[in-house]
PyMOL Python script that loads the backbone (N, CA, C, O; Angstrom):
from pymol import cmd

cmd.read_pdbstr("""\
ATOM      1  N   MET A   1     143.197 150.171 108.133  1.00  0.00           N
ATOM      2  CA  MET A   1     143.382 150.446 106.724  1.00  0.00           C
ATOM      3  C   MET A   1     143.695 151.926 106.538  1.00  0.00           C
ATOM      4  O   MET A   1     143.189 152.777 107.268  1.00  0.00           O
ATOM      5  N   SER A   2     144.537 152.218 105.549  1.00  0.00           N
ATOM      6  CA  SER A   2     144.971 153.587 105.349  1.00  0.00           C
ATOM      7  C   SER A   2     143.876 154.436 104.704  1.00  0.00           C
ATOM      8  O   SER A   2     142.917 153.919 104.131  1.00  0.00           O
ATOM      9  N   ARG A   3     144.047 155.737 104.814  1.00  0.00           N
ATOM     10  CA  ARG A   3     143.074 156.675 104.251  1.00  0.00           C
ATOM     11  C   ARG A   3     143.445 156.994 102.816  1.00  0.00           C
ATOM     12  O   ARG A   3     143.958 158.073 102.517  1.00  0.00           O
ATOM     13  N   VAL A   4     143.176 156.032 101.924  1.00  0.00           N
ATOM     14  CA  VAL A   4     143.491 156.178 100.506  1.00  0.00           C
ATOM     15  C   VAL A   4     142.267 155.787  99.700  1.00  0.00           C
ATOM     16  O   VAL A   4     141.623 154.780  99.994  1.00  0.00           O
ATOM     17  N   CYS A   5     141.941 156.571  98.692  1.00  0.00           N
ATOM     18  CA  CYS A   5     140.841 156.241  97.793  1.00  0.00           C
ATOM     19  C   CYS A   5     141.231 155.016  96.971  1.00  0.00           C
ATOM     20  O   CYS A   5     142.316 154.974  96.392  1.00  0.00           O
ATOM     21  N   GLU A   6     140.353 154.028  96.922  1.00  0.00           N
ATOM     22  CA  GLU A   6     140.666 152.775  96.243  1.00  0.00           C
ATOM     23  C   GLU A   6     140.551 152.880  94.721  1.00  0.00           C
ATOM     24  O   GLU A   6     141.022 151.992  94.009  1.00  0.00           O
ATOM     25  N   LEU A   7     139.944 153.935  94.217  1.00  0.00           N
ATOM     26  CA  LEU A   7     139.788 154.088  92.769  1.00  0.00           C
ATOM     27  C   LEU A   7     140.742 155.124  92.170  1.00  0.00           C
ATOM     28  O   LEU A   7     141.221 154.944  91.050  1.00  0.00           O
ATOM     29  N   THR A   8     141.019 156.198  92.898  1.00  0.00           N
ATOM     30  CA  THR A   8     141.865 157.248  92.335  1.00  0.00           C
ATOM     31  C   THR A   8     143.240 157.307  92.981  1.00  0.00           C
ATOM     32  O   THR A   8     144.147 157.928  92.426  1.00  0.00           O
ATOM     33  N   GLY A   9     143.421 156.681  94.135  1.00  0.00           N
ATOM     34  CA  GLY A   9     144.714 156.706  94.810  1.00  0.00           C
ATOM     35  C   GLY A   9     144.970 157.980  95.599  1.00  0.00           C
ATOM     36  O   GLY A   9     146.089 158.211  96.056  1.00  0.00           O
ATOM     37  N   LYS A  10     143.939 158.814  95.765  1.00  0.00           N
ATOM     38  CA  LYS A  10     144.113 160.043  96.531  1.00  0.00           C
ATOM     39  C   LYS A  10     144.419 159.703  97.981  1.00  0.00           C
ATOM     40  O   LYS A  10     143.843 158.771  98.541  1.00  0.00           O
ATOM     41  N   LYS A  11     145.341 160.472  98.596  1.00  0.00           N
ATOM     42  CA  LYS A  11     145.682 160.271 100.001  1.00  0.00           C
ATOM     43  C   LYS A  11     146.001 161.617 100.628  1.00  0.00           C
ATOM     44  O   LYS A  11     145.868 162.657  99.983  1.00  0.00           O
ATOM     45  N   ALA A  12     146.419 161.594 101.879  1.00  0.00           N
ATOM     46  CA  ALA A  12     146.644 162.830 102.614  1.00  0.00           C
ATOM     47  C   ALA A  12     147.823 163.613 102.045  1.00  0.00           C
ATOM     48  O   ALA A  12     148.823 163.044 101.607  1.00  0.00           O
ATOM     49  N   MET A  13     147.670 164.948 102.068  1.00  0.00           N
ATOM     50  CA  MET A  13     148.751 165.854 101.677  1.00  0.00           C
ATOM     51  C   MET A  13     149.268 166.526 102.943  1.00  0.00           C
ATOM     52  O   MET A  13     148.546 166.618 103.935  1.00  0.00           O
ATOM     53  N   VAL A  14     150.513 166.997 102.916  1.00  0.00           N
ATOM     54  CA  VAL A  14     151.116 167.655 104.071  1.00  0.00           C
ATOM     55  C   VAL A  14     151.216 169.143 103.781  1.00  0.00           C
ATOM     56  O   VAL A  14     151.574 169.556 102.677  1.00  0.00           O
ATOM     57  N   GLY A  15     150.891 169.944 104.797  1.00  0.00           N
ATOM     58  CA  GLY A  15     150.977 171.382 104.647  1.00  0.00           C
ATOM     59  C   GLY A  15     151.226 172.033 105.999  1.00  0.00           C
ATOM     60  O   GLY A  15     151.679 171.378 106.937  1.00  0.00           O
ATOM     61  N   ASN A  16     150.932 173.311 106.095  1.00  0.00           N
ATOM     62  CA  ASN A  16     151.181 174.060 107.319  1.00  0.00           C
ATOM     63  C   ASN A  16     149.914 174.713 107.843  1.00  0.00           C
ATOM     64  O   ASN A  16     149.087 175.193 107.068  1.00  0.00           O
ATOM     65  N   ASN A  17     149.766 174.729 109.172  1.00  0.00           N
ATOM     66  CA  ASN A  17     148.841 175.642 109.824  1.00  0.00           C
ATOM     67  C   ASN A  17     149.604 176.950 109.966  1.00  0.00           C
ATOM     68  O   ASN A  17     150.738 176.953 110.444  1.00  0.00           O
ATOM     69  N   VAL A  18     149.004 178.057 109.562  1.00  0.00           N
ATOM     70  CA  VAL A  18     149.674 179.347 109.649  1.00  0.00           C
ATOM     71  C   VAL A  18     148.860 180.238 110.568  1.00  0.00           C
ATOM     72  O   VAL A  18     147.695 180.532 110.299  1.00  0.00           O
ATOM     73  N   SER A  19     149.490 180.667 111.665  1.00  0.00           N
ATOM     74  CA  SER A  19     148.802 181.520 112.626  1.00  0.00           C
ATOM     75  C   SER A  19     148.826 182.973 112.152  1.00  0.00           C
ATOM     76  O   SER A  19     149.454 183.311 111.148  1.00  0.00           O
ATOM     77  N   HIS A  20     148.131 183.811 112.896  1.00  0.00           N
ATOM     78  CA  HIS A  20     148.099 185.240 112.571  1.00  0.00           C
ATOM     79  C   HIS A  20     149.495 185.843 112.647  1.00  0.00           C
ATOM     80  O   HIS A  20     149.812 186.783 111.918  1.00  0.00           O
ATOM     81  N   ALA A  21     150.335 185.296 113.537  1.00  0.00           N
ATOM     82  CA  ALA A  21     151.707 185.772 113.683  1.00  0.00           C
ATOM     83  C   ALA A  21     152.662 185.085 112.700  1.00  0.00           C
ATOM     84  O   ALA A  21     153.882 185.206 112.820  1.00  0.00           O
ATOM     85  N   MET A  22     152.087 184.356 111.719  1.00  0.00           N
ATOM     86  CA  MET A  22     152.841 183.655 110.682  1.00  0.00           C
ATOM     87  C   MET A  22     153.702 182.506 111.223  1.00  0.00           C
ATOM     88  O   MET A  22     154.672 182.105 110.580  1.00  0.00           O
ATOM     89  N   ASN A  23     153.349 181.973 112.409  1.00  0.00           N
ATOM     90  CA  ASN A  23     154.005 180.760 112.883  1.00  0.00           C
ATOM     91  C   ASN A  23     153.450 179.591 112.086  1.00  0.00           C
ATOM     92  O   ASN A  23     152.250 179.523 111.819  1.00  0.00           O
ATOM     93  N   LYS A  24     154.331 178.672 111.708  1.00  0.00           N
ATOM     94  CA  LYS A  24     153.914 177.544 110.874  1.00  0.00           C
ATOM     95  C   LYS A  24     154.134 176.233 111.615  1.00  0.00           C
ATOM     96  O   LYS A  24     155.225 175.976 112.124  1.00  0.00           O
ATOM     97  N   THR A  25     153.089 175.400 111.673  1.00  0.00           N
ATOM     98  CA  THR A  25     153.180 174.058 112.242  1.00  0.00           C
ATOM     99  C   THR A  25     152.625 173.084 111.212  1.00  0.00           C
ATOM    100  O   THR A  25     151.683 173.397 110.485  1.00  0.00           O
ATOM    101  N   LYS A  26     153.223 171.899 111.163  1.00  0.00           N
ATOM    102  CA  LYS A  26     152.826 170.897 110.167  1.00  0.00           C
ATOM    103  C   LYS A  26     151.414 170.375 110.444  1.00  0.00           C
ATOM    104  O   LYS A  26     150.999 170.268 111.598  1.00  0.00           O
ATOM    105  N   ARG A  27     150.690 170.057 109.386  1.00  0.00           N
ATOM    106  CA  ARG A  27     149.363 169.455 109.477  1.00  0.00           C
ATOM    107  C   ARG A  27     149.132 168.595 108.248  1.00  0.00           C
ATOM    108  O   ARG A  27     149.917 168.629 107.299  1.00  0.00           O
ATOM    109  N   LYS A  28     148.052 167.823 108.267  1.00  0.00           N
ATOM    110  CA  LYS A  28     147.694 166.982 107.130  1.00  0.00           C
ATOM    111  C   LYS A  28     146.348 167.407 106.578  1.00  0.00           C
ATOM    112  O   LYS A  28     145.435 167.762 107.324  1.00  0.00           O
ATOM    113  N   PHE A  29     146.239 167.364 105.265  1.00  0.00           N
ATOM    114  CA  PHE A  29     144.971 167.557 104.583  1.00  0.00           C
ATOM    115  C   PHE A  29     144.523 166.174 104.117  1.00  0.00           C
ATOM    116  O   PHE A  29     145.055 165.651 103.138  1.00  0.00           O
ATOM    117  N   HIS A  30     143.546 165.575 104.808  1.00  0.00           N
ATOM    118  CA  HIS A  30     143.083 164.239 104.470  1.00  0.00           C
ATOM    119  C   HIS A  30     142.113 164.287 103.290  1.00  0.00           C
ATOM    120  O   HIS A  30     141.399 165.269 103.088  1.00  0.00           O
ATOM    121  N   ALA A  31     142.108 163.213 102.527  1.00  0.00           N
ATOM    122  CA  ALA A  31     141.162 163.095 101.415  1.00  0.00           C
ATOM    123  C   ALA A  31     139.753 162.933 101.976  1.00  0.00           C
ATOM    124  O   ALA A  31     139.575 162.361 103.051  1.00  0.00           O
ATOM    125  N   ASN A  32     138.757 163.429 101.257  1.00  0.00           N
ATOM    126  CA  ASN A  32     137.359 163.332 101.675  1.00  0.00           C
ATOM    127  C   ASN A  32     136.834 161.962 101.240  1.00  0.00           C
ATOM    128  O   ASN A  32     136.333 161.811 100.126  1.00  0.00           O
ATOM    129  N   LEU A  33     136.950 160.964 102.124  1.00  0.00           N
ATOM    130  CA  LEU A  33     136.623 159.581 101.784  1.00  0.00           C
ATOM    131  C   LEU A  33     135.298 159.152 102.373  1.00  0.00           C
ATOM    132  O   LEU A  33     134.936 159.553 103.480  1.00  0.00           O
ATOM    133  N   LYS A  34     134.576 158.334 101.627  1.00  0.00           N
ATOM    134  CA  LYS A  34     133.308 157.750 102.061  1.00  0.00           C
ATOM    135  C   LYS A  34     133.344 156.258 101.752  1.00  0.00           C
ATOM    136  O   LYS A  34     133.922 155.838 100.750  1.00  0.00           O
ATOM    137  N   LYS A  35     132.724 155.459 102.620  1.00  0.00           N
ATOM    138  CA  LYS A  35     132.582 154.033 102.365  1.00  0.00           C
ATOM    139  C   LYS A  35     131.248 153.830 101.663  1.00  0.00           C
ATOM    140  O   LYS A  35     130.210 154.264 102.161  1.00  0.00           O
ATOM    141  N   LYS A  36     131.272 153.168 100.499  1.00  0.00           N
ATOM    142  CA  LYS A  36     130.071 153.090  99.661  1.00  0.00           C
ATOM    143  C   LYS A  36     129.982 151.719  99.021  1.00  0.00           C
ATOM    144  O   LYS A  36     130.991 151.139  98.622  1.00  0.00           O
ATOM    145  N   ARG A  37     128.756 151.204  98.926  1.00  0.00           N
ATOM    146  CA  ARG A  37     128.496 149.936  98.246  1.00  0.00           C
ATOM    147  C   ARG A  37     128.040 150.214  96.821  1.00  0.00           C
ATOM    148  O   ARG A  37     127.209 151.091  96.585  1.00  0.00           O
ATOM    149  N   PHE A  38     128.593 149.459  95.871  1.00  0.00           N
ATOM    150  CA  PHE A  38     128.234 149.599  94.469  1.00  0.00           C
ATOM    151  C   PHE A  38     127.787 148.248  93.937  1.00  0.00           C
ATOM    152  O   PHE A  38     128.349 147.214  94.298  1.00  0.00           O
ATOM    153  N   TYR A  39     126.774 148.260  93.077  1.00  0.00           N
ATOM    154  CA  TYR A  39     126.321 147.044  92.417  1.00  0.00           C
ATOM    155  C   TYR A  39     126.955 146.982  91.037  1.00  0.00           C
ATOM    156  O   TYR A  39     126.853 147.928  90.256  1.00  0.00           O
ATOM    157  N   ILE A  40     127.613 145.862  90.737  1.00  0.00           N
ATOM    158  CA  ILE A  40     128.238 145.660  89.435  1.00  0.00           C
ATOM    159  C   ILE A  40     127.386 144.657  88.667  1.00  0.00           C
ATOM    160  O   ILE A  40     127.426 143.465  88.969  1.00  0.00           O
ATOM    161  N   PRO A  41     126.615 145.114  87.682  1.00  0.00           N
ATOM    162  CA  PRO A  41     125.695 144.207  86.989  1.00  0.00           C
ATOM    163  C   PRO A  41     126.401 143.131  86.157  1.00  0.00           C
ATOM    164  O   PRO A  41     125.873 142.031  86.000  1.00  0.00           O
ATOM    165  N   GLU A  42     127.596 143.439  85.622  1.00  0.00           N
ATOM    166  CA  GLU A  42     128.316 142.445  84.823  1.00  0.00           C
ATOM    167  C   GLU A  42     128.699 141.219  85.645  1.00  0.00           C
ATOM    168  O   GLU A  42     128.660 140.091  85.155  1.00  0.00           O
ATOM    169  N   GLU A  43     129.070 141.458  86.907  1.00  0.00           N
ATOM    170  CA  GLU A  43     129.471 140.365  87.796  1.00  0.00           C
ATOM    171  C   GLU A  43     128.331 139.925  88.709  1.00  0.00           C
ATOM    172  O   GLU A  43     128.461 138.935  89.429  1.00  0.00           O
ATOM    173  N   ASP A  44     127.212 140.655  88.685  1.00  0.00           N
ATOM    174  CA  ASP A  44     126.031 140.372  89.499  1.00  0.00           C
ATOM    175  C   ASP A  44     126.383 140.277  90.981  1.00  0.00           C
ATOM    176  O   ASP A  44     126.013 139.315  91.655  1.00  0.00           O
ATOM    177  N   ARG A  45     127.108 141.295  91.486  1.00  0.00           N
ATOM    178  CA  ARG A  45     127.479 141.311  92.901  1.00  0.00           C
ATOM    179  C   ARG A  45     127.657 142.736  93.391  1.00  0.00           C
ATOM    180  O   ARG A  45     127.803 143.672  92.605  1.00  0.00           O
ATOM    181  N   TRP A  46     127.642 142.880  94.724  1.00  0.00           N
ATOM    182  CA  TRP A  46     127.860 144.155  95.393  1.00  0.00           C
ATOM    183  C   TRP A  46     129.314 144.238  95.838  1.00  0.00           C
ATOM    184  O   TRP A  46     129.899 143.239  96.257  1.00  0.00           O
ATOM    185  N   VAL A  47     129.899 145.442  95.745  1.00  0.00           N
ATOM    186  CA  VAL A  47     131.269 145.670  96.168  1.00  0.00           C
ATOM    187  C   VAL A  47     131.282 146.893  97.074  1.00  0.00           C
ATOM    188  O   VAL A  47     130.672 147.913  96.753  1.00  0.00           O
ATOM    189  N   THR A  48     131.977 146.794  98.208  1.00  0.00           N
ATOM    190  CA  THR A  48     132.138 147.930  99.107  1.00  0.00           C
ATOM    191  C   THR A  48     133.512 148.536  98.873  1.00  0.00           C
ATOM    192  O   THR A  48     134.527 147.846  98.960  1.00  0.00           O
ATOM    193  N   LEU A  49     133.539 149.835  98.575  1.00  0.00           N
ATOM    194  CA  LEU A  49     134.784 150.537  98.301  1.00  0.00           C
ATOM    195  C   LEU A  49     134.879 151.778  99.161  1.00  0.00           C
ATOM    196  O   LEU A  49     133.865 152.386  99.502  1.00  0.00           O
ATOM    197  N   LYS A  50     136.111 152.159  99.515  1.00  0.00           N
ATOM    198  CA  LYS A  50     136.366 153.426 100.188  1.00  0.00           C
ATOM    199  C   LYS A  50     136.833 154.396  99.117  1.00  0.00           C
ATOM    200  O   LYS A  50     137.964 154.304  98.641  1.00  0.00           O
ATOM    201  N   VAL A  51     135.960 155.332  98.734  1.00  0.00           N
ATOM    202  CA  VAL A  51     136.236 156.218  97.609  1.00  0.00           C
ATOM    203  C   VAL A  51     136.145 157.676  98.036  1.00  0.00           C
ATOM    204  O   VAL A  51     135.452 158.018  98.994  1.00  0.00           O
ATOM    205  N   SER A  52     136.859 158.527  97.306  1.00  0.00           N
ATOM    206  CA  SER A  52     136.764 159.960  97.539  1.00  0.00           C
ATOM    207  C   SER A  52     135.479 160.480  96.908  1.00  0.00           C
ATOM    208  O   SER A  52     134.903 159.840  96.029  1.00  0.00           O
ATOM    209  N   THR A  53     135.044 161.633  97.362  1.00  0.00           N
ATOM    210  CA  THR A  53     133.805 162.190  96.834  1.00  0.00           C
ATOM    211  C   THR A  53     133.970 162.603  95.374  1.00  0.00           C
ATOM    212  O   THR A  53     132.997 162.591  94.620  1.00  0.00           O
ATOM    213  N   SER A  54     135.177 162.966  94.965  1.00  0.00           N
ATOM    214  CA  SER A  54     135.397 163.269  93.550  1.00  0.00           C
ATOM    215  C   SER A  54     135.287 162.001  92.703  1.00  0.00           C
ATOM    216  O   SER A  54     134.852 162.059  91.553  1.00  0.00           O
ATOM    217  N   ALA A  55     135.680 160.856  93.270  1.00  0.00           N
ATOM    218  CA  ALA A  55     135.516 159.580  92.555  1.00  0.00           C
ATOM    219  C   ALA A  55     134.037 159.220  92.444  1.00  0.00           C
ATOM    220  O   ALA A  55     133.621 158.626  91.449  1.00  0.00           O
ATOM    221  N   LEU A  56     133.236 159.573  93.456  1.00  0.00           N
ATOM    222  CA  LEU A  56     131.791 159.340  93.391  1.00  0.00           C
ATOM    223  C   LEU A  56     131.171 160.124  92.231  1.00  0.00           C
ATOM    224  O   LEU A  56     130.308 159.609  91.520  1.00  0.00           O
ATOM    225  N   LYS A  57     131.614 161.367  92.046  1.00  0.00           N
ATOM    226  CA  LYS A  57     131.106 162.165  90.934  1.00  0.00           C
ATOM    227  C   LYS A  57     131.500 161.547  89.600  1.00  0.00           C
ATOM    228  O   LYS A  57     130.718 161.566  88.650  1.00  0.00           O
ATOM    229  N   THR A  58     132.713 160.998  89.525  1.00  0.00           N
ATOM    230  CA  THR A  58     133.172 160.350  88.303  1.00  0.00           C
ATOM    231  C   THR A  58     132.351 159.099  88.019  1.00  0.00           C
ATOM    232  O   THR A  58     132.017 158.820  86.867  1.00  0.00           O
ATOM    233  N   ILE A  59     132.021 158.336  89.081  1.00  0.00           N
ATOM    234  CA  ILE A  59     131.209 157.124  88.926  1.00  0.00           C
ATOM    235  C   ILE A  59     129.811 157.501  88.432  1.00  0.00           C
ATOM    236  O   ILE A  59     129.254 156.818  87.573  1.00  0.00           O
ATOM    237  N   ASN A  60     129.249 158.573  88.964  1.00  0.00           N
ATOM    238  CA  ASN A  60     127.928 159.017  88.512  1.00  0.00           C
ATOM    239  C   ASN A  60     127.945 159.432  87.047  1.00  0.00           C
ATOM    240  O   ASN A  60     126.951 159.271  86.339  1.00  0.00           O
ATOM    241  N   LYS A  61     129.069 159.962  86.596  1.00  0.00           N
ATOM    242  CA  LYS A  61     129.181 160.436  85.223  1.00  0.00           C
ATOM    243  C   LYS A  61     129.464 159.297  84.243  1.00  0.00           C
ATOM    244  O   LYS A  61     128.795 159.187  83.216  1.00  0.00           O
ATOM    245  N   LYS A  62     130.460 158.439  84.555  1.00  0.00           N
ATOM    246  CA  LYS A  62     130.916 157.408  83.617  1.00  0.00           C
ATOM    247  C   LYS A  62     130.306 156.037  83.857  1.00  0.00           C
ATOM    248  O   LYS A  62     130.162 155.250  82.922  1.00  0.00           O
ATOM    249  N   GLY A  63     129.946 155.745  85.106  1.00  0.00           N
ATOM    250  CA  GLY A  63     129.463 154.413  85.458  1.00  0.00           C
ATOM    251  C   GLY A  63     130.540 153.635  86.184  1.00  0.00           C
ATOM    252  O   GLY A  63     131.732 153.847  85.959  1.00  0.00           O
ATOM    253  N   ILE A  64     130.114 152.724  87.066  1.00  0.00           N
ATOM    254  CA  ILE A  64     131.050 151.989  87.916  1.00  0.00           C
ATOM    255  C   ILE A  64     131.949 151.070  87.097  1.00  0.00           C
ATOM    256  O   ILE A  64     133.125 150.918  87.427  1.00  0.00           O
ATOM    257  N   SER A  65     131.434 150.462  86.051  1.00  0.00           N
ATOM    258  CA  SER A  65     132.235 149.516  85.261  1.00  0.00           C
ATOM    259  C   SER A  65     133.408 150.207  84.577  1.00  0.00           C
ATOM    260  O   SER A  65     134.523 149.687  84.585  1.00  0.00           O
ATOM    261  N   ALA A  66     133.167 151.367  83.990  1.00  0.00           N
ATOM    262  CA  ALA A  66     134.225 152.099  83.300  1.00  0.00           C
ATOM    263  C   ALA A  66     135.284 152.589  84.284  1.00  0.00           C
ATOM    264  O   ALA A  66     136.478 152.550  83.985  1.00  0.00           O
ATOM    265  N   VAL A  67     134.848 153.049  85.455  1.00  0.00           N
ATOM    266  CA  VAL A  67     135.785 153.564  86.448  1.00  0.00           C
ATOM    267  C   VAL A  67     136.630 152.432  87.023  1.00  0.00           C
ATOM    268  O   VAL A  67     137.825 152.615  87.255  1.00  0.00           O
ATOM    269  N   LEU A  68     136.030 151.264  87.256  1.00  0.00           N
ATOM    270  CA  LEU A  68     136.795 150.115  87.740  1.00  0.00           C
ATOM    271  C   LEU A  68     137.826 149.672  86.699  1.00  0.00           C
ATOM    272  O   LEU A  68     138.940 149.290  87.055  1.00  0.00           O
ATOM    273  N   LYS A  69     137.462 149.722  85.431  1.00  0.00           N
ATOM    274  CA  LYS A  69     138.393 149.341  84.364  1.00  0.00           C
ATOM    275  C   LYS A  69     139.588 150.285  84.340  1.00  0.00           C
ATOM    276  O   LYS A  69     140.727 149.846  84.177  1.00  0.00           O
ATOM    277  N   GLU A  70     139.329 151.595  84.502  1.00  0.00           N
ATOM    278  CA  GLU A  70     140.420 152.577  84.543  1.00  0.00           C
ATOM    279  C   GLU A  70     141.304 152.372  85.753  1.00  0.00           C
ATOM    280  O   GLU A  70     142.526 152.478  85.650  1.00  0.00           O
ATOM    281  N   ALA A  71     140.702 152.076  86.913  1.00  0.00           N
ATOM    282  CA  ALA A  71     141.468 151.874  88.131  1.00  0.00           C
ATOM    283  C   ALA A  71     142.377 150.643  88.005  1.00  0.00           C
ATOM    284  O   ALA A  71     143.509 150.655  88.489  1.00  0.00           O
ATOM    285  N   LYS A  72     141.887 149.590  87.360  1.00  0.00           N
ATOM    286  CA  LYS A  72     142.722 148.413  87.128  1.00  0.00           C
ATOM    287  C   LYS A  72     143.872 148.742  86.183  1.00  0.00           C
ATOM    288  O   LYS A  72     144.991 148.270  86.386  1.00  0.00           O
ATOM    289  N   ALA A  73     143.610 149.542  85.158  1.00  0.00           N
ATOM    290  CA  ALA A  73     144.659 149.930  84.219  1.00  0.00           C
ATOM    291  C   ALA A  73     145.728 150.790  84.891  1.00  0.00           C
ATOM    292  O   ALA A  73     146.907 150.696  84.549  1.00  0.00           O
ATOM    293  N   ASN A  74     145.317 151.632  85.855  1.00  0.00           N
ATOM    294  CA  ASN A  74     146.253 152.497  86.565  1.00  0.00           C
ATOM    295  C   ASN A  74     146.944 151.793  87.724  1.00  0.00           C
ATOM    296  O   ASN A  74     147.869 152.349  88.316  1.00  0.00           O
ATOM    297  N   GLY A  75     146.510 150.574  88.059  1.00  0.00           N
ATOM    298  CA  GLY A  75     147.176 149.806  89.097  1.00  0.00           C
ATOM    299  C   GLY A  75     146.647 150.021  90.505  1.00  0.00           C
ATOM    300  O   GLY A  75     147.293 149.603  91.466  1.00  0.00           O
ATOM    301  N   PHE A  76     145.487 150.663  90.658  1.00  0.00           N
ATOM    302  CA  PHE A  76     144.929 150.885  91.993  1.00  0.00           C
ATOM    303  C   PHE A  76     144.166 149.667  92.485  1.00  0.00           C
ATOM    304  O   PHE A  76     144.000 149.494  93.692  1.00  0.00           O
ATOM    305  N   ILE A  77     143.697 148.816  91.571  1.00  0.00           N
ATOM    306  CA  ILE A  77     142.971 147.595  91.910  1.00  0.00           C
ATOM    307  C   ILE A  77     143.706 146.424  91.281  1.00  0.00           C
ATOM    308  O   ILE A  77     144.157 146.499  90.138  1.00  0.00           O
ATOM    309  N   LYS A  78     143.822 145.336  92.042  1.00  0.00           N
ATOM    310  CA  LYS A  78     144.535 144.160  91.528  1.00  0.00           C
ATOM    311  C   LYS A  78     143.677 143.346  90.597  1.00  0.00           C
ATOM    312  O   LYS A  78     144.126 142.324  90.078  1.00  0.00           O
TER     313      LYS A  78
END
""", "prot")
cmd.dss("prot")
cmd.show_as("cartoon", "prot")
cmd.util.cbc("prot")
cmd.orient("prot")
């Protein structure tokens, strides 16, 4: 499975490693992803999601139900 946040769609960015001599080589900046289980009381079930840590902060602030609704509206969840 790819390294993409299932709620926000965050994925790896491409950039450069820059040496002291200003030589540039390509590298990737991967998203900070964690696998986490969430309980959804409306559906009375547990769901395992691969989410970024910024999405975890959003879930703590808004709640899992609101964040899942937004993710469905944005097309990240079917």
